Structures are given as structure tokens and as C-alpha cells.
mmCIF file of the N, C-alpha and C atoms, coordinates in Angstrom:
data_MODEL
# 
_entry.id   MODEL 
# 
loop_
_atom_site.group_PDB 
_atom_site.id 
_atom_site.type_symbol 
_atom_site.label_atom_id 
_atom_site.label_alt_id 
_atom_site.label_comp_id 
_atom_site.label_asym_id 
_atom_site.label_entity_id 
_atom_site.label_seq_id 
_atom_site.pdbx_PDB_ins_code 
_atom_site.Cartn_x 
_atom_site.Cartn_y 
_atom_site.Cartn_z 
_atom_site.occupancy 
_atom_site.B_iso_or_equiv 
_atom_site.pdbx_formal_charge 
_atom_site.auth_seq_id 
_atom_site.auth_comp_id 
_atom_site.auth_asym_id 
_atom_site.auth_atom_id 
_atom_site.pdbx_PDB_model_num 
ATOM 1   N N  . UNK A 1 1  ? -127.705 -69.487 9.205  1.00 0.00 ? 1  UNK A N  1 
ATOM 2   C CA . UNK A 1 1  ? -127.854 -68.045 9.147  1.00 0.00 ? 1  UNK A CA 1 
ATOM 3   C C  . UNK A 1 1  ? -127.677 -67.393 10.510 1.00 0.00 ? 1  UNK A C  1 
ATOM 4   N N  . UNK A 1 2  ? -127.953 -68.108 11.544 1.00 0.00 ? 2  UNK A N  1 
ATOM 5   C CA . UNK A 1 2  ? -127.834 -67.514 12.869 1.00 0.00 ? 2  UNK A CA 1 
ATOM 6   C C  . UNK A 1 2  ? -126.380 -67.240 13.225 1.00 0.00 ? 2  UNK A C  1 
ATOM 7   N N  . UNK A 1 3  ? -125.461 -68.003 12.693 1.00 0.00 ? 3  UNK A N  1 
ATOM 8   C CA . UNK A 1 3  ? -124.047 -67.802 12.976 1.00 0.00 ? 3  UNK A CA 1 
ATOM 9   C C  . UNK A 1 3  ? -123.565 -66.435 12.514 1.00 0.00 ? 3  UNK A C  1 
ATOM 10  N N  . UNK A 1 4  ? -124.094 -65.917 11.400 1.00 0.00 ? 4  UNK A N  1 
ATOM 11  C CA . UNK A 1 4  ? -123.696 -64.619 10.880 1.00 0.00 ? 4  UNK A CA 1 
ATOM 12  C C  . UNK A 1 4  ? -124.327 -63.476 11.652 1.00 0.00 ? 4  UNK A C  1 
ATOM 13  N N  . UNK A 1 5  ? -125.448 -63.682 12.263 1.00 0.00 ? 5  UNK A N  1 
ATOM 14  C CA . UNK A 1 5  ? -126.146 -62.619 12.973 1.00 0.00 ? 5  UNK A CA 1 
ATOM 15  C C  . UNK A 1 5  ? -125.593 -62.415 14.376 1.00 0.00 ? 5  UNK A C  1 
ATOM 16  N N  . UNK A 1 6  ? -124.970 -63.424 14.943 1.00 0.00 ? 6  UNK A N  1 
ATOM 17  C CA . UNK A 1 6  ? -124.475 -63.320 16.316 1.00 0.00 ? 6  UNK A CA 1 
ATOM 18  C C  . UNK A 1 6  ? -123.400 -62.251 16.511 1.00 0.00 ? 6  UNK A C  1 
ATOM 19  N N  . UNK A 1 7  ? -122.397 -62.136 15.642 1.00 0.00 ? 7  UNK A N  1 
ATOM 20  C CA . UNK A 1 7  ? -121.407 -61.077 15.854 1.00 0.00 ? 7  UNK A CA 1 
ATOM 21  C C  . UNK A 1 7  ? -122.033 -59.686 15.810 1.00 0.00 ? 7  UNK A C  1 
ATOM 22  N N  . UNK A 1 8  ? -122.994 -59.473 14.960 1.00 0.00 ? 8  UNK A N  1 
ATOM 23  C CA . UNK A 1 8  ? -123.667 -58.174 14.889 1.00 0.00 ? 8  UNK A CA 1 
ATOM 24  C C  . UNK A 1 8  ? -124.457 -57.930 16.159 1.00 0.00 ? 8  UNK A C  1 
ATOM 25  N N  . UNK A 1 9  ? -125.139 -58.950 16.655 1.00 0.00 ? 9  UNK A N  1 
ATOM 26  C CA . UNK A 1 9  ? -125.909 -58.825 17.889 1.00 0.00 ? 9  UNK A CA 1 
ATOM 27  C C  . UNK A 1 9  ? -124.978 -58.522 19.057 1.00 0.00 ? 9  UNK A C  1 
ATOM 28  N N  . UNK A 1 10 ? -123.834 -59.178 19.110 1.00 0.00 ? 10 UNK A N  1 
ATOM 29  C CA . UNK A 1 10 ? -122.865 -58.911 20.174 1.00 0.00 ? 10 UNK A CA 1 
ATOM 30  C C  . UNK A 1 10 ? -122.340 -57.486 20.083 1.00 0.00 ? 10 UNK A C  1 
ATOM 31  N N  . UNK A 1 11 ? -122.093 -57.049 18.882 1.00 0.00 ? 11 UNK A N  1 
ATOM 32  C CA . UNK A 1 11 ? -121.587 -55.690 18.692 1.00 0.00 ? 11 UNK A CA 1 
ATOM 33  C C  . UNK A 1 11 ? -122.622 -54.665 19.134 1.00 0.00 ? 11 UNK A C  1 
ATOM 34  N N  . UNK A 1 12 ? -123.885 -54.919 18.816 1.00 0.00 ? 12 UNK A N  1 
ATOM 35  C CA . UNK A 1 12 ? -124.952 -53.995 19.218 1.00 0.00 ? 12 UNK A CA 1 
ATOM 36  C C  . UNK A 1 12 ? -125.081 -53.999 20.732 1.00 0.00 ? 12 UNK A C  1 
ATOM 37  N N  . UNK A 1 13 ? -125.038 -55.178 21.348 1.00 0.00 ? 13 UNK A N  1 
ATOM 38  C CA . UNK A 1 13 ? -125.120 -55.256 22.809 1.00 0.00 ? 13 UNK A CA 1 
ATOM 39  C C  . UNK A 1 13 ? -123.951 -54.526 23.457 1.00 0.00 ? 13 UNK A C  1 
ATOM 40  N N  . UNK A 1 14 ? -122.763 -54.702 22.920 1.00 0.00 ? 14 UNK A N  1 
ATOM 41  C CA . UNK A 1 14 ? -121.581 -54.019 23.458 1.00 0.00 ? 14 UNK A CA 1 
ATOM 42  C C  . UNK A 1 14 ? -121.729 -52.511 23.340 1.00 0.00 ? 14 UNK A C  1 
ATOM 43  N N  . UNK A 1 15 ? -122.217 -52.070 22.201 1.00 0.00 ? 15 UNK A N  1 
ATOM 44  C CA . UNK A 1 15 ? -122.417 -50.640 21.982 1.00 0.00 ? 15 UNK A CA 1 
ATOM 45  C C  . UNK A 1 15 ? -123.446 -50.082 22.955 1.00 0.00 ? 15 UNK A C  1 
ATOM 46  N N  . UNK A 1 16 ? -124.518 -50.811 23.183 1.00 0.00 ? 16 UNK A N  1 
ATOM 47  C CA . UNK A 1 16 ? -125.550 -50.367 24.123 1.00 0.00 ? 16 UNK A CA 1 
ATOM 48  C C  . UNK A 1 16 ? -124.982 -50.304 25.537 1.00 0.00 ? 16 UNK A C  1 
ATOM 49  N N  . UNK A 1 17 ? -124.190 -51.301 25.933 1.00 0.00 ? 17 UNK A N  1 
ATOM 50  C CA . UNK A 1 17 ? -123.608 -51.306 27.274 1.00 0.00 ? 17 UNK A CA 1 
ATOM 51  C C  . UNK A 1 17 ? -122.604 -50.169 27.459 1.00 0.00 ? 17 UNK A C  1 
ATOM 52  N N  . UNK A 1 18 ? -121.790 -49.919 26.458 1.00 0.00 ? 18 UNK A N  1 
ATOM 53  C CA . UNK A 1 18 ? -120.821 -48.823 26.545 1.00 0.00 ? 18 UNK A CA 1 
ATOM 54  C C  . UNK A 1 18 ? -121.534 -47.482 26.612 1.00 0.00 ? 18 UNK A C  1 
ATOM 55  N N  . UNK A 1 19 ? -122.555 -47.313 25.805 1.00 0.00 ? 19 UNK A N  1 
ATOM 56  C CA . UNK A 1 19 ? -123.316 -46.059 25.812 1.00 0.00 ? 19 UNK A CA 1 
ATOM 57  C C  . UNK A 1 19 ? -124.012 -45.859 27.154 1.00 0.00 ? 19 UNK A C  1 
ATOM 58  N N  . UNK A 1 20 ? -124.609 -46.912 27.698 1.00 0.00 ? 20 UNK A N  1 
ATOM 59  C CA . UNK A 1 20 ? -125.281 -46.814 28.995 1.00 0.00 ? 20 UNK A CA 1 
ATOM 60  C C  . UNK A 1 20 ? -124.272 -46.507 30.091 1.00 0.00 ? 20 UNK A C  1 
ATOM 61  N N  . UNK A 1 21 ? -123.109 -47.132 30.030 1.00 0.00 ? 21 UNK A N  1 
ATOM 62  C CA . UNK A 1 21 ? -122.061 -46.865 31.027 1.00 0.00 ? 21 UNK A CA 1 
ATOM 63  C C  . UNK A 1 21 ? -121.575 -45.433 30.955 1.00 0.00 ? 21 UNK A C  1 
ATOM 64  N N  . UNK A 1 22 ? -121.400 -44.923 29.750 1.00 0.00 ? 22 UNK A N  1 
ATOM 65  C CA . UNK A 1 22 ? -120.952 -43.535 29.585 1.00 0.00 ? 22 UNK A CA 1 
ATOM 66  C C  . UNK A 1 22 ? -122.011 -42.565 30.081 1.00 0.00 ? 22 UNK A C  1 
ATOM 67  N N  . UNK A 1 23 ? -123.274 -42.874 29.829 1.00 0.00 ? 23 UNK A N  1 
ATOM 68  C CA . UNK A 1 23 ? -124.360 -42.009 30.303 1.00 0.00 ? 23 UNK A CA 1 
ATOM 69  C C  . UNK A 1 23 ? -124.429 -42.026 31.822 1.00 0.00 ? 23 UNK A C  1 
ATOM 70  N N  . UNK A 1 24 ? -124.190 -43.178 32.434 1.00 0.00 ? 24 UNK A N  1 
ATOM 71  C CA . UNK A 1 24 ? -124.244 -43.283 33.890 1.00 0.00 ? 24 UNK A CA 1 
ATOM 72  C C  . UNK A 1 24 ? -123.098 -42.516 34.536 1.00 0.00 ? 24 UNK A C  1 
ATOM 73  N N  . UNK A 1 25 ? -121.938 -42.519 33.893 1.00 0.00 ? 25 UNK A N  1 
ATOM 74  C CA . UNK A 1 25 ? -120.781 -41.826 34.463 1.00 0.00 ? 25 UNK A CA 1 
ATOM 75  C C  . UNK A 1 25 ? -120.748 -40.351 34.092 1.00 0.00 ? 25 UNK A C  1 
ATOM 76  N N  . UNK A 1 26 ? -121.597 -39.922 33.212 1.00 0.00 ? 26 UNK A N  1 
ATOM 77  C CA . UNK A 1 26 ? -121.594 -38.527 32.760 1.00 0.00 ? 26 UNK A CA 1 
ATOM 78  C C  . UNK A 1 26 ? -121.829 -37.539 33.882 1.00 0.00 ? 26 UNK A C  1 
ATOM 79  N N  . UNK A 1 27 ? -122.599 -37.896 34.862 1.00 0.00 ? 27 UNK A N  1 
ATOM 80  C CA . UNK A 1 27 ? -122.867 -36.985 35.979 1.00 0.00 ? 27 UNK A CA 1 
ATOM 81  C C  . UNK A 1 27 ? -121.743 -36.926 36.988 1.00 0.00 ? 27 UNK A C  1 
ATOM 82  N N  . UNK A 1 28 ? -120.796 -37.849 36.931 1.00 0.00 ? 28 UNK A N  1 
ATOM 83  C CA . UNK A 1 28 ? -119.707 -37.901 37.898 1.00 0.00 ? 28 UNK A CA 1 
ATOM 84  C C  . UNK A 1 28 ? -118.609 -36.891 37.590 1.00 0.00 ? 28 UNK A C  1 
ATOM 85  N N  . UNK A 1 29 ? -118.538 -36.405 36.394 1.00 0.00 ? 29 UNK A N  1 
ATOM 86  C CA . UNK A 1 29 ? -117.471 -35.500 35.997 1.00 0.00 ? 29 UNK A CA 1 
ATOM 87  C C  . UNK A 1 29 ? -117.973 -34.072 36.138 1.00 0.00 ? 29 UNK A C  1 
ATOM 88  N N  . UNK A 1 30 ? -117.236 -33.283 36.919 1.00 0.00 ? 30 UNK A N  1 
ATOM 89  C CA . UNK A 1 30 ? -117.611 -31.877 37.069 1.00 0.00 ? 30 UNK A CA 1 
ATOM 90  C C  . UNK A 1 30 ? -116.364 -31.008 36.947 1.00 0.00 ? 30 UNK A C  1 
ATOM 91  N N  . UNK A 1 31 ? -116.535 -29.864 36.326 1.00 0.00 ? 31 UNK A N  1 
ATOM 92  C CA . UNK A 1 31 ? -115.446 -28.916 36.159 1.00 0.00 ? 31 UNK A CA 1 
ATOM 93  C C  . UNK A 1 31 ? -115.858 -27.627 36.845 1.00 0.00 ? 31 UNK A C  1 
ATOM 94  N N  . UNK A 1 32 ? -115.031 -27.194 37.784 1.00 0.00 ? 32 UNK A N  1 
ATOM 95  C CA . UNK A 1 32 ? -115.337 -25.981 38.533 1.00 0.00 ? 32 UNK A CA 1 
ATOM 96  C C  . UNK A 1 32 ? -114.150 -25.032 38.471 1.00 0.00 ? 32 UNK A C  1 
ATOM 97  N N  . UNK A 1 33 ? -114.441 -23.756 38.503 1.00 0.00 ? 33 UNK A N  1 
ATOM 98  C CA . UNK A 1 33 ? -113.390 -22.748 38.548 1.00 0.00 ? 33 UNK A CA 1 
ATOM 99  C C  . UNK A 1 33 ? -112.796 -22.719 39.951 1.00 0.00 ? 33 UNK A C  1 
ATOM 100 N N  . UNK A 1 34 ? -111.504 -22.438 40.074 1.00 0.00 ? 34 UNK A N  1 
ATOM 101 C CA . UNK A 1 34 ? -110.898 -22.366 41.406 1.00 0.00 ? 34 UNK A CA 1 
ATOM 102 C C  . UNK A 1 34 ? -111.419 -21.154 42.179 1.00 0.00 ? 34 UNK A C  1 
ATOM 103 N N  . UNK A 1 35 ? -111.344 -21.239 43.498 1.00 0.00 ? 35 UNK A N  1 
ATOM 104 C CA . UNK A 1 35 ? -111.825 -20.136 44.340 1.00 0.00 ? 35 UNK A CA 1 
ATOM 105 C C  . UNK A 1 35 ? -110.942 -18.902 44.177 1.00 0.00 ? 35 UNK A C  1 
ATOM 106 N N  . UNK A 1 36 ? -109.629 -19.114 44.122 1.00 0.00 ? 36 UNK A N  1 
ATOM 107 C CA . UNK A 1 36 ? -108.703 -18.003 43.937 1.00 0.00 ? 36 UNK A CA 1 
ATOM 108 C C  . UNK A 1 36 ? -108.225 -17.979 42.487 1.00 0.00 ? 36 UNK A C  1 
ATOM 109 N N  . UNK A 1 37 ? -107.917 -16.812 41.963 1.00 0.00 ? 37 UNK A N  1 
ATOM 110 C CA . UNK A 1 37 ? -107.443 -16.757 40.575 1.00 0.00 ? 37 UNK A CA 1 
ATOM 111 C C  . UNK A 1 37 ? -106.066 -17.415 40.443 1.00 0.00 ? 37 UNK A C  1 
ATOM 112 N N  . UNK A 1 38 ? -105.806 -17.926 39.281 1.00 0.00 ? 38 UNK A N  1 
ATOM 113 C CA . UNK A 1 38 ? -104.509 -18.538 39.001 1.00 0.00 ? 38 UNK A CA 1 
ATOM 114 C C  . UNK A 1 38 ? -103.530 -17.410 38.677 1.00 0.00 ? 38 UNK A C  1 
ATOM 115 N N  . UNK A 1 39 ? -102.414 -17.393 39.386 1.00 0.00 ? 39 UNK A N  1 
ATOM 116 C CA . UNK A 1 39 ? -101.410 -16.352 39.202 1.00 0.00 ? 39 UNK A CA 1 
ATOM 117 C C  . UNK A 1 39 ? -100.153 -16.989 38.631 1.00 0.00 ? 39 UNK A C  1 
ATOM 118 N N  . UNK A 1 40 ? -99.708  -16.464 37.511 1.00 0.00 ? 40 UNK A N  1 
ATOM 119 C CA . UNK A 1 40 ? -98.472  -16.938 36.892 1.00 0.00 ? 40 UNK A CA 1 
ATOM 120 C C  . UNK A 1 40 ? -97.494  -15.771 36.902 1.00 0.00 ? 40 UNK A C  1 
ATOM 121 N N  . UNK A 1 41 ? -96.407  -15.942 37.635 1.00 0.00 ? 41 UNK A N  1 
ATOM 122 C CA . UNK A 1 41 ? -95.414  -14.876 37.718 1.00 0.00 ? 41 UNK A CA 1 
ATOM 123 C C  . UNK A 1 41 ? -94.298  -15.165 36.735 1.00 0.00 ? 41 UNK A C  1 
ATOM 124 N N  . UNK A 1 42 ? -94.090  -14.247 35.829 1.00 0.00 ? 42 UNK A N  1 
ATOM 125 C CA . UNK A 1 42 ? -93.022  -14.391 34.842 1.00 0.00 ? 42 UNK A CA 1 
ATOM 126 C C  . UNK A 1 42 ? -92.042  -13.247 35.023 1.00 0.00 ? 42 UNK A C  1 
ATOM 127 N N  . UNK A 1 43 ? -90.863  -13.569 35.474 1.00 0.00 ? 43 UNK A N  1 
ATOM 128 C CA . UNK A 1 43 ? -89.814  -12.571 35.608 1.00 0.00 ? 43 UNK A CA 1 
ATOM 129 C C  . UNK A 1 43 ? -88.873  -12.738 34.416 1.00 0.00 ? 43 UNK A C  1 
ATOM 130 N N  . UNK A 1 44 ? -89.085  -11.921 33.420 1.00 0.00 ? 44 UNK A N  1 
ATOM 131 C CA . UNK A 1 44 ? -88.301  -12.020 32.192 1.00 0.00 ? 44 UNK A CA 1 
ATOM 132 C C  . UNK A 1 44 ? -87.392  -10.804 32.109 1.00 0.00 ? 44 UNK A C  1 
ATOM 133 N N  . UNK A 1 45 ? -86.132  -11.067 31.918 1.00 0.00 ? 45 UNK A N  1 
ATOM 134 C CA . UNK A 1 45 ? -85.168  -9.978  31.821 1.00 0.00 ? 45 UNK A CA 1 
ATOM 135 C C  . UNK A 1 45 ? -84.912  -9.696  30.344 1.00 0.00 ? 45 UNK A C  1 
ATOM 136 N N  . UNK A 1 46 ? -85.479  -8.598  29.854 1.00 0.00 ? 46 UNK A N  1 
ATOM 137 C CA . UNK A 1 46 ? -85.270  -8.233  28.450 1.00 0.00 ? 46 UNK A CA 1 
ATOM 138 C C  . UNK A 1 46 ? -84.304  -7.058  28.342 1.00 0.00 ? 46 UNK A C  1 
ATOM 139 N N  . UNK A 1 47 ? -83.784  -6.610  29.453 1.00 0.00 ? 47 UNK A N  1 
ATOM 140 C CA . UNK A 1 47 ? -82.902  -5.455  29.466 1.00 0.00 ? 47 UNK A CA 1 
ATOM 141 C C  . UNK A 1 47 ? -81.654  -5.709  28.631 1.00 0.00 ? 47 UNK A C  1 
ATOM 142 N N  . UNK A 1 48 ? -81.067  -6.867  28.767 1.00 0.00 ? 48 UNK A N  1 
ATOM 143 C CA . UNK A 1 48 ? -79.839  -7.171  28.063 1.00 0.00 ? 48 UNK A CA 1 
ATOM 144 C C  . UNK A 1 48 ? -80.037  -7.103  26.546 1.00 0.00 ? 48 UNK A C  1 
ATOM 145 N N  . UNK A 1 49 ? -81.141  -7.612  26.060 1.00 0.00 ? 49 UNK A N  1 
ATOM 146 C CA . UNK A 1 49 ? -81.409  -7.588  24.631 1.00 0.00 ? 49 UNK A CA 1 
ATOM 147 C C  . UNK A 1 49 ? -81.592  -6.158  24.140 1.00 0.00 ? 49 UNK A C  1 
ATOM 148 N N  . UNK A 1 50 ? -82.306  -5.337  24.909 1.00 0.00 ? 50 UNK A N  1 
ATOM 149 C CA . UNK A 1 50 ? -82.545  -3.947  24.514 1.00 0.00 ? 50 UNK A CA 1 
ATOM 150 C C  . UNK A 1 50 ? -81.232  -3.172  24.508 1.00 0.00 ? 50 UNK A C  1 
ATOM 151 N N  . UNK A 1 51 ? -80.409  -3.363  25.524 1.00 0.00 ? 51 UNK A N  1 
ATOM 152 C CA . UNK A 1 51 ? -79.119  -2.668  25.583 1.00 0.00 ? 51 UNK A CA 1 
ATOM 153 C C  . UNK A 1 51 ? -78.240  -3.105  24.414 1.00 0.00 ? 51 UNK A C  1 
ATOM 154 N N  . UNK A 1 52 ? -78.253  -4.384  24.095 1.00 0.00 ? 52 UNK A N  1 
ATOM 155 C CA . UNK A 1 52 ? -77.457  -4.890  22.979 1.00 0.00 ? 52 UNK A CA 1 
ATOM 156 C C  . UNK A 1 52 ? -77.904  -4.248  21.661 1.00 0.00 ? 52 UNK A C  1 
ATOM 157 N N  . UNK A 1 53 ? -79.207  -4.147  21.478 1.00 0.00 ? 53 UNK A N  1 
ATOM 158 C CA . UNK A 1 53 ? -79.723  -3.525  20.246 1.00 0.00 ? 53 UNK A CA 1 
ATOM 159 C C  . UNK A 1 53 ? -79.354  -2.053  20.192 1.00 0.00 ? 53 UNK A C  1 
ATOM 160 N N  . UNK A 1 54 ? -79.484  -1.363  21.325 1.00 0.00 ? 54 UNK A N  1 
ATOM 161 C CA . UNK A 1 54 ? -79.136  0.051   21.349 1.00 0.00 ? 54 UNK A CA 1 
ATOM 162 C C  . UNK A 1 54 ? -77.643  0.251   21.113 1.00 0.00 ? 54 UNK A C  1 
ATOM 163 N N  . UNK A 1 55 ? -76.819  -0.620  21.683 1.00 0.00 ? 55 UNK A N  1 
ATOM 164 C CA . UNK A 1 55 ? -75.377  -0.513  21.491 1.00 0.00 ? 55 UNK A CA 1 
ATOM 165 C C  . UNK A 1 55 ? -75.027  -0.733  20.023 1.00 0.00 ? 55 UNK A C  1 
ATOM 166 N N  . UNK A 1 56 ? -75.678  -1.695  19.389 1.00 0.00 ? 56 UNK A N  1 
ATOM 167 C CA . UNK A 1 56 ? -75.415  -1.949  17.974 1.00 0.00 ? 56 UNK A CA 1 
ATOM 168 C C  . UNK A 1 56 ? -75.850  -0.765  17.131 1.00 0.00 ? 56 UNK A C  1 
ATOM 169 N N  . UNK A 1 57 ? -77.016  -0.202  17.438 1.00 0.00 ? 57 UNK A N  1 
ATOM 170 C CA . UNK A 1 57 ? -77.486  0.970   16.688 1.00 0.00 ? 57 UNK A CA 1 
ATOM 171 C C  . UNK A 1 57 ? -76.549  2.158   16.898 1.00 0.00 ? 57 UNK A C  1 
ATOM 172 N N  . UNK A 1 58 ? -76.094  2.355   18.132 1.00 0.00 ? 58 UNK A N  1 
ATOM 173 C CA . UNK A 1 58 ? -75.183  3.464   18.412 1.00 0.00 ? 58 UNK A CA 1 
ATOM 174 C C  . UNK A 1 58 ? -73.866  3.262   17.678 1.00 0.00 ? 58 UNK A C  1 
ATOM 175 N N  . UNK A 1 59 ? -73.353  2.031   17.661 1.00 0.00 ? 59 UNK A N  1 
ATOM 176 C CA . UNK A 1 59 ? -72.110  1.746   16.940 1.00 0.00 ? 59 UNK A CA 1 
ATOM 177 C C  . UNK A 1 59 ? -72.257  2.016   15.454 1.00 0.00 ? 59 UNK A C  1 
ATOM 178 N N  . UNK A 1 60 ? -73.374  1.626   14.879 1.00 0.00 ? 60 UNK A N  1 
ATOM 179 C CA . UNK A 1 60 ? -73.626  1.881   13.456 1.00 0.00 ? 60 UNK A CA 1 
ATOM 180 C C  . UNK A 1 60 ? -73.726  3.374   13.181 1.00 0.00 ? 60 UNK A C  1 
ATOM 181 N N  . UNK A 1 61 ? -74.384  4.107   14.062 1.00 0.00 ? 61 UNK A N  1 
ATOM 182 C CA . UNK A 1 61 ? -74.541  5.556   13.877 1.00 0.00 ? 61 UNK A CA 1 
ATOM 183 C C  . UNK A 1 61 ? -73.189  6.244   13.950 1.00 0.00 ? 61 UNK A C  1 
ATOM 184 N N  . UNK A 1 62 ? -72.345  5.824   14.877 1.00 0.00 ? 62 UNK A N  1 
ATOM 185 C CA . UNK A 1 62 ? -71.015  6.436   15.006 1.00 0.00 ? 62 UNK A CA 1 
ATOM 186 C C  . UNK A 1 62 ? -70.180  6.149   13.761 1.00 0.00 ? 62 UNK A C  1 
ATOM 187 N N  . UNK A 1 63 ? -70.255  4.923   13.256 1.00 0.00 ? 63 UNK A N  1 
ATOM 188 C CA . UNK A 1 63 ? -69.483  4.583   12.050 1.00 0.00 ? 63 UNK A CA 1 
ATOM 189 C C  . UNK A 1 63 ? -69.983  5.350   10.833 1.00 0.00 ? 63 UNK A C  1 
ATOM 190 N N  . UNK A 1 64 ? -71.280  5.517   10.726 1.00 0.00 ? 64 UNK A N  1 
ATOM 191 C CA . UNK A 1 64 ? -71.845  6.224   9.574  1.00 0.00 ? 64 UNK A CA 1 
ATOM 192 C C  . UNK A 1 64 ? -71.550  7.717   9.636  1.00 0.00 ? 64 UNK A C  1 
ATOM 193 N N  . UNK A 1 65 ? -71.467  8.268   10.831 1.00 0.00 ? 65 UNK A N  1 
ATOM 194 C CA . UNK A 1 65 ? -71.251  9.723   10.999 1.00 0.00 ? 65 UNK A CA 1 
ATOM 195 C C  . UNK A 1 65 ? -69.958  9.961   11.751 1.00 0.00 ? 65 UNK A C  1 
ATOM 196 N N  . UNK A 1 66 ? -68.866  9.403   11.299 1.00 0.00 ? 66 UNK A N  1 
ATOM 197 C CA . UNK A 1 66 ? -67.579  9.530   11.989 1.00 0.00 ? 66 UNK A CA 1 
ATOM 198 C C  . UNK A 1 66 ? -67.118  10.988  12.068 1.00 0.00 ? 66 UNK A C  1 
ATOM 199 N N  . UNK A 1 67 ? -67.455  11.812  11.094 1.00 0.00 ? 67 UNK A N  1 
ATOM 200 C CA . UNK A 1 67 ? -67.016  13.196  11.081 1.00 0.00 ? 67 UNK A CA 1 
ATOM 201 C C  . UNK A 1 67 ? -67.687  14.026  12.173 1.00 0.00 ? 67 UNK A C  1 
ATOM 202 N N  . UNK A 1 68 ? -68.867  13.625  12.651 1.00 0.00 ? 68 UNK A N  1 
ATOM 203 C CA . UNK A 1 68 ? -69.558  14.361  13.710 1.00 0.00 ? 68 UNK A CA 1 
ATOM 204 C C  . UNK A 1 68 ? -68.906  14.071  15.050 1.00 0.00 ? 68 UNK A C  1 
ATOM 205 N N  . UNK A 1 69 ? -68.496  12.846  15.255 1.00 0.00 ? 69 UNK A N  1 
ATOM 206 C CA . UNK A 1 69 ? -67.948  12.449  16.554 1.00 0.00 ? 69 UNK A CA 1 
ATOM 207 C C  . UNK A 1 69 ? -66.477  12.654  16.535 1.00 0.00 ? 69 UNK A C  1 
# 
């Protein structure tokens, strides 16, 4: 009967050692905010898309109202 109990005992010992190790290392990890704020500069050029949309709308308007122009 002792042969069957040994793997369980080893597993419990391993679990206790891992838990104790994690508890001991828990104080070593610290998260702090940086002293200066994080700045992300995004230079996005959306002008081309807006001009393209306006040009398409203007072209459609001219075609729909050809008699005005």
C-alpha cells in the first residue's frame, strides 16, 4: 500500500515547494509608473482620402446636374 501513496506524497511536496517558492518571489516583482508620461506621436495623413472622397462626390454631383454646369 505504501507504493501507491508515494506518488501522491511527492505531488503534495512538489506543490508545497512550488507554492512556497512563488510566495517568496512575490515580493520581488514590482510595477511602477514611469516618471515621464509615455508619448506616442502618430503622424497620419488623411488628407488624400478626404480629397478623394470630395472629388468623387463632386464628380457625381456634376454628372447628376449636368444642366446646371
